[in-house]
C-alpha positions in Angstrom: 70.7 -27.6 -105.1 67.7 -27.5 -102.8 66.9 -31.2 -102.8 68.7 -32.0 -99.5 66.7 -29.3 -97.7 63.5 -30.6 -99.1 64.3 -34.1 -98.1 65.0 -32.9 -94.6 61.6 -31.1 -94.5 59.8 -34.2 -95.7 61.5 -36.3 -93.1 60.5 -33.9 -90.4 56.9 -34.0 -91.6 56.9 -37.8 -91.8 57.5 -37.9 -88.0 54.3 -36.0 -87.3 50.7 -37.4 -86.8 48.1 -35.1 -88.4 45.5 -35.9 -85.7 47.7 -34.4 -83.1 47.0 -30.9 -84.5 44.0 -28.6 -84.7 44.5 -28.0 -88.5 46.9 -30.1 -90.7 45.7 -28.8 -94.1 48.6 -26.3 -94.6 51.1 -29.2 -94.3 49.1 -31.3 -96.7 48.9 -28.5 -99.3 52.7 -27.8 -99.0 53.5 -31.5 -99.6 51.4 -31.4 -102.8 53.4 -28.6 -104.4 55.5 -29.5 -107.5 59.2 -30.0 -107.2 60.4 -30.3 -111.0 62.8 -27.4 -110.9 65.2 -26.2 -108.3 63.0 -23.1 -107.8 60.0 -25.3 -107.1 62.0 -27.4 -104.7 63.1 -24.4 -102.7 59.5 -23.0 -102.7 58.1 -26.4 -101.5 60.7 -26.8 -98.8 59.8 -23.3 -97.4 56.1 -24.1 -97.6 56.5 -27.4 -95.7 58.6 -25.9 -93.0 56.2 -22.9 -92.6 53.2 -25.2 -92.4 54.8 -27.3 -89.8 55.9 -24.3 -87.8 52.2 -23.1 -87.8 50.8 -26.3 -86.5 48.8 -25.9 -83.2 48.6 -29.0 -81.0 45.0 -29.9 -80.2 45.4 -29.1 -76.3 47.1 -25.7 -76.8 43.9 -23.9 -78.1 41.7 -25.5 -75.4 44.0 -24.3 -72.6 44.2 -20.8 -74.0 40.4 -20.7 -74.4 40.0 -21.9 -70.8 42.3 -19.1 -69.6 40.3 -16.6 -71.6 37.0 -17.9 -70.2 38.3 -17.7 -66.7 39.3 -14.0 -67.3 35.9 -13.2 -68.8 34.2 -14.2 -65.6 36.2 -11.6 -63.7 35.4 -7.9 -63.1 38.5 -5.8 -63.3 37.3 -3.3 -60.6 37.1 -6.1 -58.1 40.9 -6.1 -57.9 43.7 -3.7 -56.8 45.6 -3.9 -60.2 44.3 -5.6 -63.3 47.0 -4.5 -65.7 48.9 -7.8 -65.8 45.8 -9.6 -67.0 45.2 -6.9 -69.6 48.8 -7.2 -70.8 48.6 -11.0 -71.1 45.4 -10.8 -73.1 47.2 -8.6 -75.6 49.9 -11.1 -76.3 50.0 -12.7 -79.8 48.7 -16.2 -80.4 49.9 -17.0 -83.9 52.2 -19.9 -83.2 51.9 -22.8 -80.7 54.6 -21.2 -78.6 52.7 -17.9 -78.7 49.5 -19.6 -77.5 51.3 -21.6 -74.8 53.1 -18.4 -73.5 49.8 -16.4 -73.6 47.9 -19.1 -71.8 50.6 -19.2 -69.0 50.7 -15.4 -68.9 46.9 -15.1 -68.5 46.7 -17.8 -65.8 49.7 -16.3 -63.9 48.2 -12.8 -64.0 44.9 -14.1 -62.7 46.6 -16.0 -60.0 48.4 -12.8 -58.9 45.3 -10.7 -58.7 44.5 -9.2 -55.2 40.9 -8.4 -54.4 40.2 -4.7 -53.9 38.7 -5.3 -50.4 41.4 -7.7 -49.2 43.4 -5.1 -47.3 40.4 -3.9 -45.4 39.5 -7.5 -44.6 43.0 -8.2 -43.3 42.8 -5.1 -41.2 39.5 -6.2 -39.7 40.9 -9.6 -39.0 44.0 -8.1 -37.3 41.7 -5.9 -35.1 39.7 -9.0 -34.1 42.8 -11.0 -33.3 43.7 -8.5 -30.6 40.4 -9.1 -28.8 39.6 -11.6 -26.0 36.1 -13.0 -26.4 35.6 -13.5 -22.7 35.9 -9.7 -22.2 32.5 -9.3 -23.9 28.9 -10.1 -23.0 28.2 -11.8 -26.4 31.0 -12.6 -28.9 28.8 -14.8 -31.2 28.3 -12.1 -33.9 32.1 -11.7 -34.4 32.5 -15.5 -34.6 29.7 -15.7 -37.2 31.3 -12.9 -39.3 34.7 -14.6 -39.2 33.1 -17.8 -40.7 31.7 -16.0 -43.7 33.1 -17.0 -47.2 35.7 -14.7 -48.9 36.1 -16.2 -52.4 34.9 -13.1 -54.3 35.5 -9.4 -53.7 31.8 -9.0 -53.0 32.0 -11.7 -50.3 35.2 -10.1 -48.9 33.5 -6.7 -48.7 30.5 -8.2 -47.0 32.7 -10.1 -44.6 34.8 -7.1 -43.8 31.6 -5.1 -43.0 30.2 -7.9 -40.9 33.4 -8.2 -38.8 33.7 -4.5 -38.3 30.0 -4.2 -37.4 30.2 -7.1 -35.0 33.2 -5.6 -33.3 31.5 -2.2 -33.1 28.5 -3.9 -31.5 30.5 -5.7 -28.8 29.7 -4.7 -25.2 32.2 -5.4 -22.5 31.2 -7.3 -19.4 32.4 -4.4 -17.2 30.3 -1.9 -19.1 27.3 -4.1 -19.0 27.7 -4.7 -15.3 28.0 -1.0 -14.6 24.8 -0.3 -16.7 22.9 -3.0 -14.8 24.0 -1.5 -11.5 22.8 2.0 -12.6 19.5 0.6 -13.7 19.1 -1.3 -10.4 19.8 1.8 -8.5 17.1 3.6 -10.5 14.5 1.0 -9.9 14.8 1.6 -6.1 13.7 5.2 -6.7 10.2 6.7 -6.8 9.8 9.4 -9.4 7.2 11.3 -7.4 9.8 11.7 -4.6 11.7 14.2 -6.8 11.1 17.7 -8.2 12.0 16.7 -11.7 12.6 13.1 -12.8 12.8 13.8 -16.6 16.6 13.6 -16.8 16.5 10.1 -15.4 13.7 9.1 -17.8 15.6 10.5 -20.7 18.8 8.6 -19.7 16.9 5.4 -19.4 15.6 5.8 -23.0 19.1 6.1 -24.5 20.2 3.3 -26.8 22.6 0.6 -25.6 23.5 -1.3 -28.8 27.3 -0.5 -28.7 29.8 -0.4 -25.9 30.1 3.4 -26.4 26.4 3.8 -26.0 26.3 1.5 -22.9 29.0 3.6 -21.3 27.3 6.8 -22.2 24.0 5.6 -21.0 25.5 4.4 -17.7 27.1 7.8 -17.2 23.8 9.6 -18.1 21.8 7.5 -15.6 24.2 8.0 -12.8 24.6 11.7 -13.4 20.8 12.1 -13.6 20.3 10.3 -10.3 23.0 12.3 -8.7 21.3 15.5 -9.9 17.9 14.6 -8.5 16.4 16.9 -5.9 13.9 15.5 -3.4 10.4 17.0 -3.7 10.5 18.0 -0.1 14.0 19.5 -0.1 12.8 23.1 -0.6 10.5 22.8 2.4 13.2 21.3 4.5 15.6 24.1 3.5 13.0 26.6 4.5 12.5 24.9 7.8 16.2 24.9 8.4 16.5 28.5 7.5 13.7 29.4 9.9 15.5 27.5 12.7 18.8 29.2 11.9 17.2 32.4 12.8 16.3 31.2 16.4 18.5 31.3 19.5 18.1 28.2 21.6 18.6 30.1 24.9 15.5 32.1 24.1 13.3 29.1 24.9 12.4 27.0 27.9 13.3 23.7 26.1 15.0 23.5 22.7 15.7 19.8 22.8 12.8 18.9 20.4 14.3 21.2 17.7 17.7 19.7 18.2 16.4 16.2 17.9 14.5 17.1 14.8 17.6 18.6 13.2 19.5 15.4 13.8 16.9 13.3 11.9 18.2 11.6 8.7 17.4 13.1 5.3 18.5 10.4 2.8 15.1 9.8 1.3 12.1 12.1 0.4 10.1 10.3 3.1 12.7 11.1 5.7 13.0 14.7 4.4 9.2 15.2 4.7 9.3 13.7 8.2 12.2 15.8 9.2 10.6 19.0 7.8 7.4 18.2 9.8 9.4 17.5 12.9 11.4 20.7 12.7 8.3 22.8 12.0 6.3 21.1 14.8 9.3 21.5 17.2 9.6 25.2 16.4 5.8 25.7 16.8 5.9 24.0 20.2 8.7 26.3 21.5 7.9 28.3 24.6 9.9 31.4 25.1 11.8 31.6 28.4 10.3 34.9 29.4 6.8 33.5 30.3 6.8 34.1 33.9 4.8 31.4 35.8 1.8 29.1 36.2 0.0 28.6 39.5 -2.5 25.9 40.6 -4.9 25.7 43.5 -7.6 23.3 44.7 -11.0 24.8 44.2 -13.0 21.9 45.6 -12.9 18.1 46.3 -9.4 18.1 47.6 -10.1 16.2 50.8 -11.8 12.9 51.0 -11.8 9.4 52.6 -9.9 6.5 51.0 -12.2 4.8 48.4 -15.0 7.2 49.4 -14.6 10.3 47.4 -18.0 11.7 46.5 -17.1 14.4 44.0 -14.4 15.3 41.5 -11.4 17.4 42.6 -11.4 20.8 40.7 -8.1 22.6 40.3 -7.9 26.3 39.3 -5.0 27.2 36.9 -3.7 30.7 36.4 -0.9 31.6 33.9 0.6 35.0 33.7 3.1 36.5 31.3 6.3 38.3 32.2 4.3 41.5 32.9 2.0 39.6 35.3 -0.9 39.8 32.8 -3.2 36.7 32.9 -3.0 34.5 29.8 -6.5 34.3 28.4 -6.3 30.8 27.1 -3.5 28.8 28.7 -4.3 25.7 26.4 -4.7 23.3 29.3 -5.1 20.4 26.9 -1.3 20.6 26.4 -0.4 20.4 30.0 1.0 17.3 31.7 -0.7 16.2 34.9 1.3 13.9 37.2 0.9 12.0 40.5 4.5 11.8 41.5 6.3 10.3 38.4 3.0 8.8 37.0 1.6 10.8 34.1 -2.2 10.9 34.2 -4.3 10.4 31.0 -6.5 13.2 29.7 -10.2 12.2 29.6 -9.5 8.9 31.5 -8.2 10.5 34.7 -9.0 14.2 34.3 -10.7 16.7 32.0 -9.8 20.3 31.2 -11.8 23.5 30.7 -9.9 26.2 28.9 -12.8 28.7 29.4 -12.9 28.3 33.1 -9.1 27.6 33.4 -9.7 24.5 35.4 -8.5 20.9 35.5 -10.8 18.4 37.1 -9.5 15.1 38.6 -12.2 12.5 38.1 -13.8 10.8 41.2 -13.0 7.4 39.7 -9.3 8.2 39.9 -9.5 9.8 43.3 -11.0 6.4 44.6 -7.7 4.7 43.7 -5.6 6.9 46.0 -4.6 5.5 49.4 -4.5 7.3 52.7 -1.0 6.0 53.4 0.2 8.1 50.5 -1.5 11.3 51.7 -0.9 14.1 51.1 -0.9 13.2 47.4 1.1 15.7 45.3 -0.4 16.5 41.9 1.9 18.4 39.5 0.6 20.6 36.7 3.4 20.9 34.2 3.0 23.4 31.3 6.4 22.7 29.8 8.9 19.9 30.6 11.4 21.3 33.1 9.7 24.8 32.7 6.4 26.3 33.9 4.7 24.1 36.6 3.0 24.1 39.9 1.7 21.6 42.4 -1.3 21.0 44.6 -1.9 18.5 47.4 -4.9 16.2 47.8 -5.7 14.9 51.3 -6.8 11.2 51.5 -8.1 10.4 54.9 -8.3 6.8 56.1 -11.6 5.0 56.3 -13.0 4.2 59.7 -15.2 1.4 60.9 -18.7 1.7 59.5 -17.8 3.8 56.5 -19.7 2.8 53.4 -18.5 3.0 49.9 -20.1 2.6 46.5 -20.0 -0.7 44.7 -19.8 1.3 41.5 -16.3 2.5 42.6 -14.9 -1.1 42.4 -12.7 -1.3 39.3 -11.1 -4.4 37.9 -12.4 -7.8 36.8 -13.3 -11.1 38.6 -14.5 -9.4 41.8 -16.4 -11.5 44.4 -18.7 -9.5 46.7 -20.0 -11.2 49.9 -22.1 -8.9 52.1 -19.9 -5.9 53.0 -16.7 -7.5 51.7 -15.3 -7.6 48.2 -12.4 -9.8 47.1 -10.2 -9.6 44.0 -10.0 -13.2 42.8 -6.3 -13.3 42.0 -4.0 -16.1 43.0 -1.7 -13.5 44.5 -4.4 -12.0 46.7 -3.6 -13.4 50.2 -6.6 -11.6 51.6 -9.0 -14.0 49.9 -8.9 -17.0 52.3 -11.4 -19.2 54.2 -11.2 -17.2 57.4 -11.9 -13.8 55.7 -14.7 -15.4 53.6 -16.4 -16.6 56.8 -16.1 -13.0 58.2 -17.6 -11.7 55.0 -20.5 -14.3 55.0 -21.6 -13.1 58.5 -22.4 -9.7 57.0 -24.8 -11.0 54.4 -28.3 -9.5 54.3 -31.3 -11.1 56.0 -34.5 -11.4 54.0 -38.1 -12.1 55.2 -37.7 -15.6 54.1 -34.7 -16.1 56.3 -31.0 -15.8 56.0 -29.7 -15.8 52.5 -26.0 -15.3 51.7 -26.0 -12.7 49.0 -23.0 -13.3 46.8 -22.3 -11.2 43.7 -19.7 -11.5 41.0 -18.3 -8.9 38.7 -17.1 -10.0 35.2 -15.8 -7.2 33.0 -18.0 -4.2 33.8 -21.2 -6.2 34.8 -22.3 -7.6 38.2 -24.4 -10.8 38.7 -26.4 -12.3 41.6 -24.8 -15.8 41.5 -27.2 -17.2 44.1 -30.3 -16.5 42.0 -28.6 -16.3 38.6 -25.8 -18.9 38.7 -25.5 -18.9 34.9 -24.9 -15.1 35.1 -27.5 -14.3 32.4 -28.9 -11.0 33.7 -26.6 -8.1 34.6 -27.6 -6.1 37.7 -28.1 -2.4 38.2 -25.1 -1.6 40.4 -27.2 0.6 42.7 -29.4 -2.4 43.7 -26.5 -4.6 44.9 -26.8 -5.1 48.6 -30.1 -3.3 48.3 -28.4 0.1 48.5 -25.4 -0.2 46.2 -22.9 0.0 49.1 -20.2 -2.1 50.7 -17.4 -1.5 53.2 -14.2 -3.4 52.5 -12.1 -4.3 49.4 -9.6 -7.1 50.1 -10.1 -6.5 53.9 -9.2 -2.7 53.6 
């Protein structure tokens, strides 16, 4: 009864090639079973069919092993969810169909794995995609981070960190420019110009590796600079406070204080200068209640033109509002004028605070002309305030009046007899006719008539007859034998 089924099993086996399978021995053993009784036929048929069903094609095991090997190289914690792989690995692998299904399940599960760090990497990439590289000073670190590999979770984690760090380290062009501007402003400052420069120094030492740090550093530098106090500010404030306690109408002239107060104070140098100016102006104030100053000529106030023989001495008296003499009127501070011309102390005059006198030097008196007589000399204690005047009488010279050669000032002076000429192209008095007049007054020596001609260069006189190379300067008192002459440019 079982023969037909056996024949069918044998026919099915005859269509197989034993070398196509990993192990064909079970089929071979089943084929060798006896089949003399119906029971043996049924048993053999079952054995053949079971053996054929258990055959495993040569490629099925290899594929399954490859899938298992691929899984073995993985670390479950590198992925978000490893459960599908675990489930596939637990599938049966008894039959060929089992093995094929398991192989597919393992490979599919592996292919579906998502790295644990992938979401963070995607977030980092999304954040980067919103940026514009030209907005930053240097975008190269971000570009380099984006090019890193991402084939393993370790690489993905490293790449994510690199991208985030590179983005965190970006510095905007605007922030960098602002920091540069702040630093440039600081380099123009001198630390010693300020009371305390430590805040600026601290701000300059702040880090600037991120945009946040750059912005914070810029703010710190600018705030520190804004908070600086000039080293001279306290002294200026004190000077201003002192001035605020004054009343301008209490003084003869308050203009110097007003001018000092208007000076700039944008740098410490200006502040120091302004402080000094204010203090000096205040120190120089003269109260309006000083009553008067009087001047009178004590001696030497009358003389001939070009022929003064002494200095002119002027007595100065200063009294206060109660008519009490001021012991030391500080004459060195007065201004002495001839009309609008201010004379120079030491050069034109001297002062004696003990004797309360001003002495006009003879050398200056010899420059005054009789046509200007009387000459008004103003003694001014304060501009527009205390002052007095004296007059000097300059009488004209008359024929025969002699004058000292030593009184001749200037350079390039030619002296012929009694006549001196200023050698200047504009001097119309130096001409042939006047030279002939002068030559007729030359001295006569025992050896006969010799035209004595002298020449003044700088401060020295020379006898250009006997010393044409002007090597030996003369004693001015020996010129013309007696050191005298009469006319300068025919006057």
